[in-house]
N, C-alpha and C positions, 0 to 999 in steps of 0.2 A: 587699208590695210588692214588696221587693225579687226575689223569685222571678220575678214576671210581669217585671219590667224584666229581671232576667236574660237569662226569655224569649225576649224580644224583641231583646234585644242578641244574640242567637246566629241567632234567626230573625227579620229586620227585616222581611223581605217578608210576613211574616204577620200579618194584621189580625187584631184580637181584637174582639168585641162582649159587653161589658162591662157588665151591665145587674142590679139586684140586686130580691131579694124578699127576703120575711120566713117565717118560720116554714114553715108545710108550703108555700108557694110555692113554695121553692124542686125541693121532689120533684114537683110538679104540672109546672114548666115541663118537666124532664126528662119525666114519661108524654105529655105533648102535644106532643113532640119539635118542644117551641121551642130548647130549646139539647140538646148533649152534653154538657157537662159543667157543673156546679154545684160551687159551694163553702160550704159553709154546716155546719150543726152536725145532729144526729140527728133530727131528726124526720120521722117518716113510713118512714125504711129500713127495708126488710125483704130477702127474696132478692132482689129482683128487680134488686134494685143492686150496684154494685163500689161497694166505696167506700173512701180509705185519711187514715188520719188526716194531715194538715199541719200541727197546732201546736191550740193550746191557750190561749184567752184567759181571764185572770180575770174573775169577774163580781161587781159587789160592790154594793150596799144605799145610798143616797143621800139626802140630802136636805139642803136650804139649811139655813144656819143661825138663819133668821130664824123660820122653820117649825117646826124643833126646840124651841126653848126656849116657843112654844105650845103644845107639848107637853107640857110639864113634868116629861119625865120623867129621872126623879133616878134609873132605874136603870138597869143595865150592859145591862140588855136592852129594849125597849120593848118591851108588852103589845100582840098583835094589835088590841083593843080600841080602843087610844088611837091608831090609824091608821084607824080605819072612815070616817069624819069627812072622813077627808085622801085624797084622789083617788091613786088609786097608776094613775102611768102606764104602758102597757103599747103597745108596737107593732103595730098591726093583721097577722093575720093575712091577708098577700097573695095566700093559695091562695079560687080562685071558689067551689072546691066541695067544702069541706071539712067535714066533719062534728062541728064542734067549733074549739072557737077557738084550739086549738095552745097554750097559757100552760101549762106547768109552775112556775110560779113565781108562783104569786098567792093571795091571801088567800080563802078560802071566802067573806066576807061584807066588804062595805064600798064606798065610790066608784070608781069605776075610768073612768079618761079614755084616751081611744085615740089615737094617732098615727098619721103615715103613715113615718117615720124615729125613727132616734138623734139626728139633728140637732135632730129641734122637741122630740123626747124631752126633749134635755140644754136645751135653751132655758126648758122649761117647769121643770126643775128648778129653772136659776139664776132665773129669777123667784119662785120659791116657790110655784109653784104643784101640789106635788101630790112621790111621794116614789117611787121606782123602781130597781132593779136596773139597771146601766149595764157596759160594758165599761169596765175599769178605764182601760184605755190613751188612750180618747175623753177620760176627764175627770181626766187624772193633773194637769193643769196646773190646775185648780177644785180639786184636791182639796190640793194642797200652796199654794195660796193661800189655804186656808179658805173659800171663796163654796160650796165642796158639803162638809160632813161624813160619813161613813161612819155606819153607826147596824148594831144587832142584834134585829132584829125576835124575840121569841118565837117555837118553835116553826116557822122561815119558815128557809128557805135562802140568808139572809143573802149571804152570800158561796162562790163557788165556780168549781172551774176548768171550765170550756164547754170541750171537747177539737170541732175543725171539724176537716169532713173535706171531699175532691175524691171526688165522689159523678157515676156516670152508670151507664145501665141496663146490666146485665150484656148483656143476648143482643142489644142495637141497635149497630146497625154503624157505627163511626165513622168520620169523614174522617179525611185525612191529617193534616191540622193539628191535629187534637183528637185522637188518639192522638202525634203528637210535642208537646201539653200534658200531654198523662195521665201519657208518663214523665219529662219532664223533672221534672215538679210531685213525679212519687216518688222520682222520683232523691235531690230536698231534702232527704223525711221523713224524720227523726230517731225517730219509730213505729215500734216489728215489732206484729206480730198483725192486721194491719189485713183488710179482706174484701176479695180482691182475686178 
């Protein structure tokens, strides 16, 4: 957000239209010309897209302490079978025509509940209604005060760094404002090796 604020400070007369989508919904908006630039993970990107890595976010798997105590997990890693009856809370793929649900980090079996955003996901976690992977920065206070507990699930990516990209269609004509935004965000990127 500090980068967007810097852009707004440098170009106060340019209005930004910021909406959120999840998983393949981000690229679908680009393909349908509903936006010029998207920011998100690398879901569905191919040679039609130009993209620049802007950041990495830490993803961590968490559960409420009360739900964890019900699992009787004595090992350092929780067996997947122990979680089959506990809902894995997932954010719904917002793409209208996606051939898949878009999730990469999901147990092959077990109960799943879908929500429309990360705030709903966090609320369900805090109420002990399931377990999930969450961006660490979104739940840091709850981790610090013990409302959520990090867990390691056997044979599952319980935590990792998820690259976040600024994305546009390679052959789409960009507006003057979109080009200004792209170039300024690109200048902030500490990462190299992006596919421009």
